[in-house]
C-alpha positions as CSV (number, residue, x, y, z in Angstrom):
1,X,0.1,0.2,0.2
2,X,1.7,3.2,-1.3
3,X,1.4,6.0,1.9
4,X,-0.5,9.2,0.1
5,X,0.6,12.3,0.7
6,X,-2.1,13.3,3.4
7,X,-4.3,11.7,5.9
8,X,-7.4,11.3,8.1
9,X,-5.9,10.8,11.0
10,X,-2.2,10.2,12.8
11,X,-1.9,8.8,16.2
12,X,1.2,9.7,17.6
13,X,3.1,9.5,20.5
14,X,1.5,6.0,22.2
15,X,2.6,2.3,22.9
16,X,1.6,-0.1,19.6
17,X,0.5,-3.6,21.4
18,X,0.4,-6.9,18.8
19,X,0.3,-10.7,19.9
20,X,4.1,-10.7,20.3
21,X,5.9,-7.3,21.4
22,X,5.6,-3.4,22.5
23,X,6.7,-1.1,20.4
24,X,6.5,3.1,20.3
25,X,4.8,4.2,16.8
26,X,2.8,6.2,15.3
27,X,-0.4,5.3,13.3
28,X,-1.1,7.1,10.2
29,X,-4.8,6.4,9.2
30,X,-6.7,7.4,6.3
31,X,-10.5,6.0,4.9
32,X,-10.8,3.9,7.6
33,X,-7.6,1.8,6.6
34,X,-4.5,1.4,8.9
35,X,-2.5,3.2,5.8
36,X,1.9,3.6,8.0
37,X,3.1,2.2,11.3
38,X,6.2,4.3,12.0
39,X,8.3,7.2,13.6
40,X,6.3,10.1,14.2
41,X,8.4,11.7,11.5
42,X,7.7,9.8,8.8
43,X,3.9,9.7,9.0
44,X,1.8,12.1,6.5
45,X,0.5,15.2,6.7
46,X,-2.8,14.7,8.4
47,X,-6.5,16.5,9.2
48,X,-6.3,15.9,12.6
49,X,-3.1,14.8,14.8
50,X,-4.2,12.8,17.8
51,X,-1.9,12.3,21.2
52,X,-1.8,9.0,22.3
53,X,1.2,10.2,24.9
54,X,0.9,7.1,27.6
55,X,-1.5,4.9,26.1
56,X,-1.4,1.8,24.9
57,X,-3.0,1.4,21.2
58,X,-4.5,-2.5,20.9
59,X,-6.5,-4.2,17.9
60,X,-10.3,-3.8,19.2
61,X,-11.6,-6.6,20.5
62,X,-13.5,-9.0,18.4
63,X,-16.8,-10.4,21.0
64,X,-18.0,-14.0,18.9
65,X,-20.6,-14.2,21.1
66,X,-22.9,-11.1,22.4
67,X,-27.5,-11.5,22.4
68,X,-28.3,-8.0,21.8
69,X,-32.3,-9.4,21.6
70,X,-33.7,-7.3,19.1
71,X,-35.8,-7.7,17.3
72,X,-38.0,-9.9,20.2
73,X,-37.1,-8.7,23.4
74,X,-35.6,-5.0,22.9
75,X,-37.2,-4.3,25.8
76,X,-33.7,-5.8,27.3
77,X,-31.8,-4.6,24.6
78,X,-31.4,-3.4,21.4
79,X,-28.4,-2.7,18.6
80,X,-28.2,0.8,19.3
81,X,-27.4,0.0,23.5
82,X,-25.8,-3.2,22.9
83,X,-23.3,-1.7,20.2
84,X,-22.7,1.3,22.3
85,X,-21.9,-0.6,25.4
86,X,-19.4,-2.7,23.0
87,X,-17.7,1.2,21.8
88,X,-17.7,2.2,25.6
89,X,-15.6,-1.0,26.4
90,X,-13.3,-1.3,23.0
91,X,-15.0,-3.8,21.3
92,X,-15.0,-3.0,17.6
93,X,-16.5,-6.2,16.5
94,X,-19.3,-8.1,17.4
95,X,-21.3,-11.6,16.5
96,X,-24.6,-11.5,17.4
97,X,-26.2,-15.0,18.5
98,X,-29.6,-16.3,16.9
99,X,-31.9,-16.9,19.7
100,X,-33.9,-13.7,19.2
101,X,-37.7,-14.0,18.1
102,X,-38.0,-14.9,15.6
103,X,-35.3,-16.6,15.4
104,X,-32.2,-16.2,13.0
105,X,-33.4,-19.9,11.5
106,X,-34.4,-18.2,7.5
107,X,-32.6,-15.7,5.0
108,X,-35.8,-13.5,5.9
109,X,-35.2,-13.1,9.4
110,X,-31.3,-12.4,9.0
111,X,-32.4,-9.7,6.6
112,X,-34.1,-8.2,8.9
113,X,-32.1,-8.4,11.5
114,X,-28.9,-6.9,9.5
115,X,-30.9,-4.2,8.8
116,X,-31.6,-3.5,12.3
117,X,-27.7,-3.9,12.6
118,X,-26.5,-1.5,10.3
119,X,-29.3,1.3,11.4
120,X,-28.0,1.7,14.2
121,X,-24.7,-0.1,14.8
122,X,-21.9,1.3,16.3
123,X,-19.5,-1.2,15.7
124,X,-18.8,-3.8,13.1
125,X,-21.2,-6.6,13.5
126,X,-21.6,-10.7,12.7
127,X,-24.6,-12.5,12.3
128,X,-25.2,-15.9,13.2
129,X,-27.6,-18.1,11.7
130,X,-29.5,-20.7,13.8
131,X,-28.6,-24.3,13.0
132,X,-31.9,-26.6,14.2
133,X,-33.6,-30.1,13.5
134,X,-35.7,-28.3,11.1
135,X,-34.1,-25.8,9.3
136,X,-31.0,-27.8,8.5
137,X,-32.1,-27.4,4.6
138,X,-31.7,-23.7,4.9
139,X,-28.2,-23.4,6.0
140,X,-26.6,-22.7,2.4
141,X,-29.6,-20.1,1.9
142,X,-28.6,-18.6,5.8
143,X,-24.6,-18.6,4.5
144,X,-26.0,-16.6,1.1
145,X,-28.4,-14.3,3.4
146,X,-24.4,-12.9,4.7
147,X,-24.4,-15.6,8.4
148,X,-21.2,-14.8,10.3
149,X,-21.4,-18.3,10.7
150,X,-23.9,-21.0,12.9
151,X,-25.1,-21.2,16.6
152,X,-25.9,-25.1,17.9
153,X,-28.1,-25.0,21.0
154,X,-27.0,-28.5,22.0
155,X,-28.7,-27.0,25.9
156,X,-31.2,-25.0,26.6
157,X,-31.2,-21.2,27.6
158,X,-33.1,-17.8,26.9
159,X,-35.7,-18.4,24.2
160,X,-36.1,-22.3,24.7
161,X,-34.8,-23.5,20.9
162,X,-35.1,-27.0,20.9
163,X,-31.5,-28.7,20.5
164,X,-31.2,-30.7,17.3
165,X,-30.4,-34.2,17.7
166,X,-27.4,-35.8,16.7
167,X,-28.3,-37.1,13.2
168,X,-29.3,-33.1,12.4
169,X,-26.0,-32.2,13.9
170,X,-24.0,-34.3,11.5
171,X,-25.7,-33.8,8.3
172,X,-25.8,-29.9,9.3
173,X,-21.9,-30.2,9.9
174,X,-20.9,-31.8,6.6
175,X,-23.3,-29.4,4.5
176,X,-21.4,-26.2,6.3
177,X,-18.0,-28.1,6.2
178,X,-18.5,-27.0,2.2
179,X,-19.1,-23.1,3.0
180,X,-16.2,-23.0,5.5
181,X,-18.0,-21.1,7.9
182,X,-17.8,-22.2,11.9
183,X,-20.5,-23.3,14.1
184,X,-20.7,-22.1,17.5
185,X,-21.8,-24.7,20.1
186,X,-23.8,-24.3,23.6
187,X,-22.2,-27.5,24.2
188,X,-24.1,-29.1,26.9
189,X,-26.3,-32.2,26.7
190,X,-30.0,-31.1,27.2
191,X,-31.0,-34.4,28.4
192,X,-29.0,-34.6,31.2
193,X,-29.7,-31.5,32.2
194,X,-33.6,-31.8,31.8
195,X,-33.5,-35.2,34.3
196,X,-31.2,-33.5,36.9
197,X,-34.0,-30.6,36.7
198,X,-36.6,-32.4,37.6
199,X,-35.2,-34.0,40.3
200,X,-34.3,-31.1,41.8
201,X,-37.4,-29.3,41.2
202,X,-38.7,-32.4,43.1
203,X,-36.7,-32.4,45.6
204,X,-37.9,-28.6,46.1
205,X,-33.9,-27.4,45.8
206,X,-34.5,-23.5,44.9
207,X,-31.2,-22.0,46.4
208,X,-28.6,-20.6,44.0
209,X,-26.6,-23.8,44.3
210,X,-29.5,-25.8,42.7
211,X,-28.6,-24.5,39.0
212,X,-25.0,-25.7,39.6
213,X,-26.3,-29.0,40.5
214,X,-28.1,-29.2,37.6
215,X,-25.7,-28.8,35.3
216,X,-22.7,-30.4,36.5
217,X,-19.4,-30.1,33.9
218,X,-20.3,-33.7,32.7
219,X,-23.0,-32.0,30.9
220,X,-20.5,-30.0,28.8
221,X,-17.5,-32.8,28.4
222,X,-20.0,-35.1,26.9
223,X,-20.9,-32.3,24.8
224,X,-17.8,-30.8,23.6
225,X,-16.4,-34.6,22.9
226,X,-19.7,-35.3,20.9
227,X,-19.5,-32.5,18.7
228,X,-15.8,-33.1,17.9
229,X,-16.7,-36.5,16.6
230,X,-19.0,-34.8,14.3
231,X,-16.5,-32.3,13.3
232,X,-13.7,-34.9,13.0
233,X,-15.8,-37.2,10.9
234,X,-17.2,-34.3,8.6
235,X,-14.6,-31.5,8.4
236,X,-16.7,-29.1,9.6
237,X,-15.2,-26.2,11.9
238,X,-16.5,-25.5,15.2
239,X,-15.8,-23.3,18.3
240,X,-17.0,-23.9,21.8
241,X,-18.6,-21.3,23.6
242,X,-18.6,-20.1,27.3
243,X,-16.0,-22.8,28.4
244,X,-16.8,-23.1,32.9
245,X,-15.3,-26.1,33.9
246,X,-11.5,-27.4,33.7
247,X,-12.7,-31.0,33.0
248,X,-13.6,-30.2,29.2
249,X,-10.0,-28.9,28.4
250,X,-9.3,-32.6,28.2
251,X,-11.5,-33.1,25.2
252,X,-10.8,-30.0,24.1
253,X,-7.2,-30.7,23.8
254,X,-7.1,-34.1,22.5
255,X,-9.8,-32.9,19.9
256,X,-6.9,-30.2,18.7
257,X,-3.8,-32.8,19.1
258,X,-6.4,-35.5,16.1
259,X,-6.4,-32.3,13.8
260,X,-9.8,-31.3,14.6
261,X,-10.3,-27.6,13.6
262,X,-12.5,-26.6,16.9
263,X,-11.6,-23.6,19.1
264,X,-13.1,-22.0,22.5
265,X,-13.6,-19.2,24.3
266,X,-14.4,-18.7,28.1
267,X,-15.4,-15.8,29.6
268,X,-14.8,-12.9,32.5
269,X,-17.3,-14.4,35.0
270,X,-15.7,-17.9,35.0
271,X,-12.6,-16.4,35.8
272,X,-13.8,-13.7,38.2
273,X,-16.0,-15.9,40.4
274,X,-16.7,-19.2,41.6
275,X,-19.8,-21.3,43.8
276,X,-17.8,-18.8,46.6
277,X,-19.9,-15.7,45.1
278,X,-23.0,-17.4,45.2
279,X,-24.1,-16.4,48.5
280,X,-23.2,-12.9,47.9
281,X,-24.9,-12.9,44.5
282,X,-27.4,-14.8,44.3
283,X,-29.5,-15.1,41.5
284,X,-27.6,-11.9,39.9
285,X,-24.7,-14.5,38.8
286,X,-27.2,-17.0,37.5
287,X,-25.7,-17.9,33.8
288,X,-25.5,-20.9,31.6
289,X,-23.2,-22.8,31.5
290,X,-23.3,-21.9,35.7
291,X,-19.9,-20.8,37.3
292,X,-18.7,-23.3,39.2
293,X,-15.8,-24.3,41.6
294,X,-12.5,-22.1,42.0
295,X,-10.6,-24.6,40.9
296,X,-12.3,-24.5,38.0
297,X,-11.5,-21.0,37.2
298,X,-7.9,-21.6,38.0
299,X,-7.8,-24.6,35.1
300,X,-9.6,-22.2,32.7
301,X,-6.4,-19.8,33.3
302,X,-3.8,-22.3,32.5
303,X,-6.2,-23.5,29.1
304,X,-5.7,-19.5,28.4
305,X,-2.2,-19.4,28.6
306,X,-1.6,-22.7,27.3
307,X,-4.0,-22.2,24.4
308,X,-6.1,-25.2,25.0
309,X,-8.8,-21.9,25.0
310,X,-8.1,-19.6,22.1
311,X,-10.3,-16.5,23.2
312,X,-12.0,-14.5,25.4
313,X,-15.7,-13.6,24.8
314,X,-18.9,-12.3,27.4
315,X,-21.8,-13.8,26.4
316,X,-23.0,-10.5,26.9
317,X,-26.9,-11.4,27.9
318,X,-28.5,-8.6,29.3
319,X,-31.9,-8.9,31.4
320,X,-34.2,-6.2,33.7
321,X,-33.4,-5.8,36.8
322,X,-36.6,-7.5,38.0
323,X,-36.2,-10.6,36.5
324,X,-32.9,-11.0,37.6
325,X,-33.9,-11.0,41.2
326,X,-35.9,-14.0,42.2
327,X,-35.3,-16.1,45.4
328,X,-36.4,-19.4,43.4
329,X,-33.4,-19.6,40.7
330,X,-35.2,-21.6,38.3
331,X,-37.1,-18.5,38.0
332,X,-34.5,-15.9,37.7
333,X,-33.3,-15.3,34.2
334,X,-29.8,-16.1,33.0
335,X,-27.3,-14.2,31.9
336,X,-25.8,-10.4,32.3
337,X,-24.5,-7.5,30.6
338,X,-20.6,-8.3,30.1
339,X,-19.4,-6.7,26.2
340,X,-18.9,-3.2,28.0
341,X,-16.6,-4.4,31.3
342,X,-14.4,-7.3,29.4
343,X,-11.6,-5.1,28.7
344,X,-11.4,-3.8,31.9
345,X,-11.8,-7.2,33.9
346,X,-9.4,-8.1,31.6
347,X,-6.9,-5.2,32.2
348,X,-6.6,-5.5,35.7
349,X,-5.9,-9.0,35.1
350,X,-3.1,-7.9,33.2
351,X,-2.1,-5.5,36.0
352,X,-2.2,-8.1,38.7
353,X,0.2,-10.5,36.4
354,X,-2.3,-13.1,35.5
355,X,-1.0,-12.6,31.9
356,X,0.4,-10.5,29.9
357,X,-0.7,-7.4,27.9
358,X,0.1,-9.2,24.4
359,X,-1.3,-12.6,25.7
360,X,-4.6,-10.6,26.0
361,X,-3.9,-9.1,22.0
362,X,-4.1,-12.6,21.2
363,X,-7.3,-13.6,23.4
364,X,-9.1,-10.9,22.5
365,X,-8.7,-10.1,18.6
366,X,-6.1,-12.4,16.9
367,X,-7.6,-15.2,17.6
368,X,-11.0,-14.2,17.1
369,X,-9.6,-13.1,13.7
370,X,-7.9,-15.4,12.5
371,X,-10.4,-18.6,13.2
372,X,-13.7,-16.4,11.5
373,X,-11.2,-16.0,8.6
374,X,-11.1,-11.5,9.4
375,X,-7.1,-11.5,9.9
376,X,-5.0,-9.8,8.4
377,X,-7.9,-7.4,8.4
378,X,-8.4,-7.4,11.8
379,X,-7.0,-8.6,14.7
380,X,-3.8,-6.3,14.0
381,X,-2.4,-3.0,14.0
382,X,-0.4,-2.6,10.5
383,X,-0.7,-1.6,7.2
384,X,-3.8,-2.7,5.4
385,X,-5.8,-3.6,8.4
386,X,-9.1,-1.7,9.6
387,X,-8.2,1.1,11.8
388,X,-10.3,-0.3,14.7
389,X,-8.0,0.1,17.7
390,X,-9.0,0.8,21.6
391,X,-6.6,3.1,22.9
392,X,-6.0,2.3,27.1
393,X,-5.0,3.8,29.8
394,X,-2.8,1.0,31.8
395,X,-2.8,2.8,35.1
396,X,-6.2,4.3,35.0
397,X,-8.0,2.6,38.0
398,X,-12.1,3.2,38.0
399,X,-15.0,1.1,39.9
400,X,-17.3,-1.0,37.8
401,X,-21.0,1.1,38.4
402,X,-23.5,-1.0,36.4
403,X,-25.9,2.7,37.0
404,X,-23.5,3.9,34.3
405,X,-23.9,1.3,32.0
406,X,-24.6,1.7,27.7
407,X,-27.2,-1.6,27.9
408,X,-29.4,1.1,29.7
409,X,-32.0,-1.1,29.9
410,X,-30.5,-4.0,31.9
411,X,-28.3,-2.3,34.4
412,X,-27.2,-4.9,36.4
413,X,-24.5,-6.6,37.0
414,X,-22.2,-9.2,39.3
415,X,-19.1,-6.7,38.7
416,X,-21.0,-4.1,39.9
417,X,-18.6,-2.2,42.8
418,X,-15.2,-4.1,41.7
419,X,-12.3,-1.9,41.4
420,X,-10.5,-2.3,38.3
421,X,-7.2,-0.9,36.9
422,X,-6.9,-0.4,33.0
423,X,-9.1,0.9,31.5
424,X,-10.4,1.8,27.2
425,X,-10.5,5.8,27.3
426,X,-10.9,5.9,23.1
427,X,-12.7,3.6,20.8
428,X,-12.0,3.5,17.0
429,X,-13.9,1.6,14.1
430,X,-12.8,2.5,10.5
431,X,-10.7,5.0,11.6
432,X,-13.4,7.5,13.2
433,X,-13.9,7.6,16.7
434,X,-16.5,5.8,18.6
435,X,-15.7,6.2,21.8
436,X,-14.1,9.5,22.9
437,X,-12.6,10.3,26.2
438,X,-14.9,7.8,27.8
439,X,-17.5,9.6,26.1
440,X,-19.9,8.2,23.3
441,X,-19.7,9.6,20.0
442,X,-23.5,10.1,19.1
443,X,-22.8,10.6,15.5
444,X,-21.1,7.5,14.9
445,X,-24.2,5.3,15.0
446,X,-25.1,3.2,12.1
447,X,-21.7,3.1,10.7
448,X,-20.5,-0.7,11.9
449,X,-20.1,-2.9,8.8
450,X,-21.1,-6.6,8.1
451,X,-18.2,-8.4,8.7
452,X,-19.1,-11.5,6.2
453,X,-18.6,-8.9,3.3
454,X,-14.8,-9.0,4.2
455,X,-14.3,-12.4,5.2
456,X,-12.2,-14.5,3.2
457,X,-12.2,-18.0,5.4
458,X,-11.5,-20.7,2.5
459,X,-13.8,-23.6,2.4
460,X,-12.8,-26.4,5.0
461,X,-11.0,-29.5,4.0
462,X,-13.9,-31.8,3.7
463,X,-13.9,-35.5,5.3
464,X,-15.3,-38.7,4.5
465,X,-16.7,-36.8,1.1
466,X,-18.0,-40.2,-0.4
467,X,-20.2,-40.7,3.0
468,X,-21.8,-37.5,3.6
469,X,-25.8,-38.2,3.9
470,X,-26.0,-35.8,0.6
471,X,-24.2,-38.8,-1.5
472,X,-25.8,-41.4,-0.2
473,X,-28.9,-39.6,-1.0
474,X,-27.7,-38.8,-4.2
475,X,-27.1,-42.4,-5.1
476,X,-30.8,-43.9,-4.5
477,X,-32.5,-45.6,-6.8
478,X,-34.5,-42.7,-9.5
479,X,-32.0,-40.0,-8.4
480,X,-30.7,-37.4,-10.7
481,X,-27.5,-38.1,-12.2
């Protein structure tokens, strides 16, 4: 890329952070792209020069797991409020889940959701299509409609979308392998949870810890192992959402060692909380899968360090405060906002020595960009990349206040009152400020793009191609040749 004579913006005085190193440099941005990185005296003339002295420049976080509730549940969250929260939290790309109403199970629902996003989003976005029992024949059409990938609910959660059978999952994986898209999995086994839930209800267990008892880590271990086998057979790319237990790391590591294209995430609440926090937080901390034991949190930190866990996400899942507070744990909605607090919580962990700043860039931006085929356009601060940048102050201390969250209808957080050091103070998406000096830039609403348009993931290595259901059906008597 040739460096232009004049650019829109030069950011100078800061420290650039990649997944491998940190260095002092200036960044020139023009037409939404990074056009130069280097010594300040080598930068072209600029319409604006921005002083980032004392700040670190990180590639904007990519959160592959958010629920913005729109359409159908927009009394909880909207594309406007959810992406405003992302911008305030240093997140520049979000992938939104399909359990809205209607779910994104067909091209028409995808088109409607994309229109809502284009009109209101502050940050770039992708939209998941639903993988369900009754829409396997829609998967190719969903890809054409512009989905970033697929979401399969192997276990129940908000929206009560039925879990597909293993037979439907296998055929879906066989189809999706040819499309090159990744399927994200809510990996919990529905039948085990349903059995235990009924047993606990019959025993009148309504306390917060009953939620943990209903969803023991074996439900995730079994589901991860089963999905990995289907992926290995079909060649489909898969991603395991919200890993909550140390026990899941074994089937993940074993699958990776066998060459399965499997990635996995965990979330800040699984790193920060454990079962000892239920007495204090009660139903506020209810989430699927549940927060588990302290040894699980320790194992998840190790998984992030050794690469068994690839990335950090939030499972941002807002509900009204009155929907979260309930003495009967089964009647409290599952989930809470997270996209606005993730970066500060993880930067605080950097300051505490639990990971390096380069590690954080790896798990928050580089890994998701690579897994979804968005690298090198995203996930780096380098020439030719999208100018998606979070400028963070590693010395700034703040107290998380749920009353200040930009998820305005869902201001209830288990992180309320937590003191953090390390805060995003400016966020750029496509070279434009969407958050500046800790204030939302309202004029940036609607500038977000559907990242499917810049995706470059090739088709997967389709395995057992002559043994897929589609191939067998084609051999049926009377089939067209």
